N, C-alpha and C positions, 0 to 999 in steps of 0.2 A: 412437717412442714420443710424445705428444701427454700435454699437464701434467694430472694431476691433485692431488685434494686427497686426502692419509693423515691417519686417524683412530684410533689404537689403544682399543677397547674394553676398559672397566673391567671388564664381564660381560654375560653373556647379554642382560639386559632394556637393559642398556647399546648393548648390537652394533644390537639390533632399533630400538630408538628414533634411531636413527643410519640407521635407510636410508632412503633417499630417490631418485627417477628417477636412474639413472645409478650408483649405487654399489654396489660387489661386494666381498663378503665375500673378504676377505685367508688364506687357511690357510697351507700349506707356500710357495705360489707357483710349485711345480715345473711346472705348466700351467700358470697366468691371464700370469704371468711370460713367460713365449715367447710367448704369446699378443699380449700386449701390445707388446713388440719390434716382431713382427710386422704390426701395426697392426689386429691382427682384432676382439682385445679392446681397446676404447679409453672407462673407465671416466674415471666426473668425478671420482668419489671412493671410494676404497678406506679400508674400517674392515678392519682387522686384529683376527683371531682367533685369533690361532696360541698366545696365551698366556692364554686363558682357563680355566679349570678345568673341561676336557674330555680330560684327558689322564691317566685312570687305564681300569684296567680289572677288576672287580670278581662276585665270582658275584649269581646269582642264583638261586637254589637248584641246578638243575643245568646253568645256561645260564650265560652273561656277558652283560654291559654292559659295552660299548666306547664307551667318551668316541671325539667325533670328532676332537680335537686328540692323540689319541696316532698318535705316528710307525709305521710302515708295517714297519720293520724292529723295534721292539718289541713292536707285533704277532704276526708272526711267530718272533719267539722265545720269546714267552709259553707259559711250562711247560703251563699250564692249554690253549692254543690247539693248543700242542704236541701234548696229548695228548689232548684230545676233538674236537678239529678240527684235525686234519693236513694236510685235502685244503686247508682255507681259510692254512694255514702254507704251502704246497707252492707257491700260486699266486701269493702275495704275495711271496715268492722268484724265481719264474721273471719277476714280472711287471717286475723292474726292475734297474739295479744297484742296488748298495750304496748308492754316494752317493745316487742319489735317493730307494732308501729309510728312512735316516736325515732328510731331510728331510720326505717327502711324507705326510698323512696322511690318516686314517680318509674325513673327512666330503670332502676335496680328490679323494679318490681316486674315489667315486664320482662326482662332478664334472668328470672332468675329459671335457675334447671330444677330439671325431673328429680320426683322425689325416689323415683324406681330404689330399690334396696340393691337390688347388682349395679347400679349406677354407681350407686355412693359405696361400692365395696370393690376397691381395687386387687383384693386375694380371686376375685372374679372375674369372667371374660365381659364386654360388652359391647354390643355395636356404636352404642355412642361413646365409648371412651377413643375403643379402639376397634375402629369398622373394618368386617371380618373378622371377629373374635366368637363372634356368637352371640348369642341370647337365650342367656339361660332363663328368661324369664317365662317363655313360651313354655316348660316343662318345670319350672317349677312355681313361685310364688305367685304369680300375677291375678292377686283377688282385685286389688285396688286399680288396675290397670287400663290399657286402654277397648275398648269396643269397636272404633270407630276412624277409619283411615289409618290405620296402623301396617308395615309392613309384612308380616309374620308371613313368614313362608319360601320369604325370602333370602339369598346371599346375606344380606345386611338388612335382617329382620331388627324392626326394633318397637313395641308395645308399650313404649312409655307412655306417661300424661303429662300434661303441661298442670304446674299447680296452682296459677293465678288466680284469686277472686277476680281481681278489678278488671283483667286483662276480657274476660266472659263479658262485664257488664260494658266495656268499650267496645268490641267488640258488637252489641244493640246498638251502642250507640253511634255508630258507625265516626268513632273517632279517628283521628288524623295524628300518624306521629312522625314530628319533627326532626331531623338527623342530617348530621354535617361530617364531614368527610375528609382526605385525601384527594377525592375529584369535588368537590361544593356540599351544597345546601341539595337535599331533596323529602316529598312529601311520601310516607309511605301509608296508606291507607287502612285501617282495621277492618277488619279483619283481612290479613296480609302480611304484616307484619310476619306474622311465626308459620312457621312451614309444617307440611307433614314430610315423617324421614325420609321413604322415595327410597334413591339409593343413596340417601346422603345420612343417615340416624345422628349424625356427632354434630349436624347444625339444626340449632332449634332455631335461628330466625332469617331474613333475608337482607340483615347486614352485610355492609362487604369491609375486608379488615380497616381498622382504622377511622371505620364508623363512632359516630356519640350521642345519644339520642339529646337532643335540648327541650325538647318541650312535649306536646298532647294537646290538641285543639280538639274540641267540641262544638260541632255544630248546634245549632241553638234546640234546646229540647224536643224530639217526636210527640206530636198526639198524643193523648190516652193515656190509661193510669202502667205504674212501672212498677217492678218486684223484684228483690233477687233472693230465690231460695236454696238454702245449700243442705243437702243432706251429709253427714258425716258420722264416724263410727264414735265421739263423745263429742261431749256441747262445749270444750274449749282448746283454741290451737288444733284442729287436725285438717289434714284438707281432702278436700270432695272427692264423697264417693260417687255423687252425681250433683252438680250446679244445674238451675237455669236461670240467665235473667230473661226480661219480657216486659215488652210494652206490647198494651193492647187502646186499639182503638174500638169504642163500638159507639155506634148509632144507636140513636132513641128507640129507632124501631128490636134494635137487640143484630144488626149486621155489622159484620166483622169490616173495620174499614180500611184500618192497618194492620199488619202484629209485625213486631222484632224478636226474635227467640235463638237464644245459643244457648250452650253448653259445657259446662264442665266439669273435669271426672271422667272423660268417657275419650279424646284422645291427646295427641300431640303438642295440640294448638286450641285453641276456642274454639266451640264450634257451631256457627253461622248453623242452626235450624232451618237454611233458605225452600225444601222441600216444606214442612211444615207448615209456612207461611204462607208460601201459594195455597195450598189445600184450606188453610184460613179466610182468606183475602175475601171478600163476596157473601161467605155463606154466615150461618147462622152461630153465635155466643153461645153455644151450647155444649157438654161434656159429650156428649157423642160425637160432636165436628172435633174437640179437641183431643178424646182419643184418634180420630181415623186421623188428623192431622199429624199425631206421634207416633201413628204406624207408618204411615209415608217417611214420618224420616229413619225408623229407628228398620226401614227396611231394610236399609244398607248394613246393618248391624253387624258384623260378626265377633262372636264372641267367643273366649277361649273356656275350654271346661267352668275354671274355676272363679270364671268372671262374666257369667249368664245371666248370673241374677241382676246386672247392672240397667241387663235393658227391661223388663216390667219396673222396675226401680226409675231410671230415667222416664219410662211413657207416663209411672203414676202422680208420679213432681212436676209434669209439663204440664198433666192435665189439672193435679191441686193449685198450680202458680195460677194458670191461666182461670182455670173457675173463681180467683181471689182476686179477678180483674175484669172481671164481667159487673158490670153496674146493678 
């Protein structure tokens, strides 16, 4: 780990003022410190924002405003989250071990970086670390990497996946991410915070230099029943092969009145399944319709030889999750 300067911010404006080239914000550190140990992240300065007054969860009408410093364990256990947004609580609980949840913050969870083995190995080329150096995952081990929205085949190829479970749930709930920076405050909708690799695979989000996440806003819970389902290689502390966050609202006659659906483990960002949502609304809530909707969404998939299994896996998980939510 290379030497770095450390400073603790007194408040949010102070944190932004301290930002300069080579600076990174430090929250819980559950991802950033690991990347520093590996030599992937080499900040010249860390600005500690973990003790800023951003640790509250407040009601805002029928919604919630969640401070960026709220620990994942506290968010998952909060009575209003469990009552109104059980899908979010579930996503947090299956996202990491209890020890990690006790340290990880909401803001840091959104900004965690891919677990692609080539990204984490500085002896390997990686377009995400050094654009233009290549993507060895395409010809190498890509079994747990992206099938949607990736940039395989370009000079800036990247097939990495975003690892956050919480972000998938937030994308389904139309969350809003509050940020502040040198140019002032703004609100970024989800999906919208995370970006696909395109020609800039090194950029995971739309945040500008110096911008700091201060809170996440949740609107009123959408009508219907919700669920989060995660398929992984082992039962404890593993990242998703495929995950599904879903909200399904069905009339008494069995017609889909509303649907929200997002996928994890399949793209560089939480993947809002808008094609599937459109295919479902107004139709019958049955297994056949769920399968057609999944097929419509996955028609855009471009799997590599080693992760073709993710296409039928994603289809099956979508259908199973929606069937679980059907009255």
